[in-house]
C-alpha positions, 0 to 999 in steps of 0.5 A: 479509439476504445480498446476492444480487449477489456482488462479482466478485473484487477488486470492491466498496470497497477496504480499506487494512489495517495490518500488525501489527494487522489480520487477513489474510483469507487466513490468518486471522492478523495480517499481519506487517510486512515490511521487504522490501515497499513501504509500500503493498502488495498481494499477488496473493491480496489482489486477490480480497479487494480489500485493500491493506496499509499495511506498517509494516515498510517504512522510510517507514511505520516512520519515520512510525509512530514519529512518531505520538505526538510529531507525529500530523500526520506519521502522518495525512498519510502514512496519507492519502497511502497512501489516495490511492495505493490509490485511484489503483491501483484507478483505474489497474487499471480503466483498464488492465484493467477490463471491456471493456478490450483489455488483459489484467490481466497488463499492470497486474500487470507494471507494478505489480510493476516499480514495487514493485521500484523502491520496494524497491530505493531506499526504505531508502537514501532514507528514511535520508537524508530523515529529518533533513530531515523532522525538522529541515528540514536535510540536503536538497540 
């Protein structure tokens, strides 16, 4: 039976989809990995669908996905961390720009874009340096 009370754009239960595997509702095609986006990624048009993407092209996600067979706990911990981050973003967006709030949604969007730019700028270099530490416990100073 159809739901007569439609969700507002971005409403309902958020979903974490995986690039390279899941269908993008905007295009009807599998969303490709993108090494130039953070591992937890949400484009402007994803907001209406209330979805986030676990971007396997990001250096941290690619590293953890490569460990999946040999050490599935690394992958599961990473995936769980991204779920927690997604829920945190949902909560922050509601706190900053939810119904009845004084702030405009653009405030949250600007903040989120700044955080993502910072992640993109530093992520590749940091994950290259952190891989030996994660695998062997050596190399972190």
